[in-house]
C-alpha positions as CSV (number, residue, x, y, z in Angstrom):
1,M,-43.2,16.1,-11.0
2,L,-40.3,16.6,-8.6
3,Q,-40.2,12.9,-7.8
4,I,-39.7,12.0,-11.4
5,L,-36.8,14.5,-11.5
6,Y,-35.2,12.9,-8.4
7,I,-35.7,9.3,-9.8
8,T,-34.2,10.4,-13.2
9,A,-31.2,12.0,-11.5
10,F,-30.6,9.0,-9.2
11,A,-30.8,6.6,-12.1
12,A,-28.3,8.7,-14.1
13,L,-25.9,8.9,-11.2
14,S,-26.2,5.2,-10.5
15,L,-25.4,4.4,-14.1
16,L,-22.4,6.6,-14.0
17,A,-21.2,5.0,-10.8
18,I,-21.6,1.5,-12.2
19,A,-19.8,2.5,-15.5
20,N,-17.0,3.9,-13.4
21,L,-16.8,0.8,-11.3
22,I,-16.5,-1.4,-14.4
23,R,-13.8,0.9,-15.8
24,S,-11.8,0.7,-12.6
25,M,-12.0,-3.0,-12.4
26,A,-10.8,-3.3,-16.0
27,A,-7.9,-1.0,-15.3
28,L,-7.0,-2.9,-12.2
29,A,-7.0,-6.2,-14.2
30,R,-4.7,-4.6,-16.7
31,T,-2.2,-3.4,-14.1
32,E,-2.0,-6.7,-12.3
33,T,-0.6,-8.4,-15.3
34,V,3.2,-7.8,-15.5
35,R,4.7,-9.1,-18.8
36,G,2.2,-11.9,-19.2
37,R,2.6,-13.1,-15.6
38,V,0.2,-12.3,-12.9
39,Y,1.5,-11.6,-9.4
40,R,-1.5,-11.2,-7.2
41,N,0.0,-11.4,-3.7
42,V,3.3,-9.7,-4.3
43,H,3.9,-6.1,-3.0
44,P,5.4,-3.8,-5.7
45,E,8.4,-3.1,-3.6
46,L,9.3,-6.8,-3.6
47,L,9.7,-6.8,-7.4
48,D,13.0,-6.2,-9.1
49,E,13.5,-3.9,-12.2
50,T,12.3,-6.6,-14.6
51,G,9.0,-7.1,-12.6
52,K,10.0,-10.5,-11.2
53,P,9.8,-11.2,-7.4
54,T,13.1,-11.0,-5.6
55,R,14.4,-14.2,-3.9
56,E,16.9,-12.5,-1.5
57,P,16.1,-11.3,2.0
58,L,15.6,-7.6,2.2
59,L,15.9,-7.0,5.9
60,V,17.9,-8.9,8.5
61,M,17.2,-8.1,12.1
62,K,19.5,-8.8,15.1
63,S,17.7,-9.7,18.3
64,L,18.5,-7.7,21.4
65,D,17.7,-8.4,25.0
66,L,15.7,-5.8,26.9
67,D,18.6,-4.4,28.9
68,E,20.8,-3.8,25.8
69,A,17.9,-2.1,24.0
70,R,17.4,0.2,27.0
71,E,21.1,1.0,27.2
72,R,21.2,1.9,23.5
73,L,18.1,4.1,23.9
74,D,19.6,5.9,26.9
75,R,22.8,6.5,25.0
76,M,20.9,7.9,22.1
77,F,18.8,10.1,24.4
78,E,21.9,11.5,26.2
79,A,23.7,12.1,22.9
80,S,20.8,14.1,21.4
81,P,20.7,17.9,21.8
82,G,19.0,18.7,25.1
83,G,19.3,15.2,26.3
84,E,21.0,16.1,29.5
85,S,18.7,18.0,31.8
């Protein structure tokens, strides 16, 4: 009798899990579509206000050599409170 109760509970929980999975997949499919266009591989931060991907560079990095980077870090450390010991 107890086995039947366990099997029934397991079946009910598995049906709820499968229904939840299907609901989540449907919701994900709805949110991927932006104004009729699907952007699958675009991070949300790379979209502008209208939902289109931006074409401009968002970050420009200047390369530094190792010595210059160490000097800058040393200056920042010495300028911080408690930097000089």
